[in-house]
C-alpha positions in Angstrom: 125.7 137.2 39.2 125.7 133.5 38.5 124.3 131.8 35.4 121.1 130.7 37.2 120.4 134.2 38.5 121.0 135.7 35.0 118.6 133.2 33.4 115.9 134.0 36.0 116.4 137.7 35.5 116.2 137.5 31.7 113.1 135.2 31.8 111.4 137.5 34.4 111.9 140.5 32.1 110.5 138.6 29.1 107.4 137.5 31.1 106.8 141.0 32.5 107.1 142.5 28.9 104.5 139.9 27.8 102.0 141.0 30.5 102.7 138.4 33.2 102.9 139.2 36.9 106.1 137.8 38.4 106.8 137.2 42.1 109.9 135.9 43.8 109.0 133.0 46.0 111.1 133.2 49.1 111.0 129.9 51.0 113.1 127.7 53.2 111.2 124.7 52.1 112.5 123.9 48.6 109.7 125.6 46.7 110.1 127.0 43.1 111.9 130.3 42.6 109.1 132.3 40.9 105.4 132.5 40.4 104.0 133.8 37.1 100.4 134.9 36.8 98.4 136.0 33.7 94.8 135.6 32.5 93.9 133.2 35.3 97.0 131.0 34.8 99.4 130.5 37.7 102.7 128.8 36.9 105.6 128.0 39.3 109.1 127.9 37.8 112.3 126.6 39.4 115.3 128.0 37.5 118.5 126.0 37.2 121.8 126.8 35.6 122.1 125.2 32.2 123.8 121.8 32.2 125.0 122.0 35.8 121.8 122.8 37.8 120.2 120.0 39.7 117.1 119.8 41.9 117.8 119.0 45.6 116.0 116.1 47.2 113.8 118.6 49.0 113.0 120.4 45.8 112.1 117.1 44.1 109.7 116.2 47.0 108.1 119.7 47.0 107.6 119.9 43.3 106.1 116.4 43.2 103.7 117.4 46.1 102.7 120.6 44.2 102.0 118.8 41.0 100.0 116.1 42.8 97.9 118.9 44.3 97.2 120.3 40.8 99.8 123.0 40.5 101.6 123.8 37.2 105.3 123.5 38.0 108.2 123.7 35.6 112.0 123.4 35.9 113.7 125.6 33.4 117.3 125.8 32.4 117.1 127.9 29.2 115.3 130.9 27.8 113.7 128.9 24.9 112.0 126.4 27.2 110.8 129.3 29.3 109.2 131.0 26.3 107.4 127.7 25.5 106.1 127.6 29.1 104.6 131.0 28.9 103.6 130.4 25.3 105.6 133.1 23.6 
């Protein structure tokens, strides 16, 4: 399992343990990896490997479109930033 997948798996477990719903977002169109839902909040998260992970051009475009439409989207490359995102 690569570093990005390990980060996503660990963050998913932390979120679920804190009462968040977590869904894998399967898409061919550069959309974020996961959707987290709790208490009326919906957060999209794109996970990237620490230090080496980069957004593709398509991901940059899609994330910008989502944010412009009012979505909450984060790019996360470490557990600490994820915990801040979900306010733990």
